[in-house]
C-alpha angles and dihedrals in degrees: 000000000000092000091049090049093051093048092045091052091050090050091048091050096048094039095052091045089064093062093043092051094048087051090050090050090056087062097041119150093226142358089264090054089047091052091046095051092046089049090057089047089053091053092048091049090051090049090052090054089051091053090049090053091051091049089052093047091051091047095244087122125039121225095261094049090048094047093050095048098038092049088057092045092050092048089052091049091052091051092050091048091048091051091051093048093047093047092047091052092050092041092055094045 
């Protein structure tokens, strides 16, 4: 149970960081700051996916639980990446 608890806490930390960073990005001081904050959110989201994969591999999540959660996490990751790409293209124009 201790390993599960450690992994779950790491997932909670990285997962909640995503929302906080997106919120910070909404109040960014500049487009560069917005891109930077979303870049960190992207990394935290990717870390969350990594923790989910580890929880699956160690059988703390079953395949259905993993699929449901990781699908949402991957969709969120794609949205963040898209926002970064779009903002970079308008920032450089």
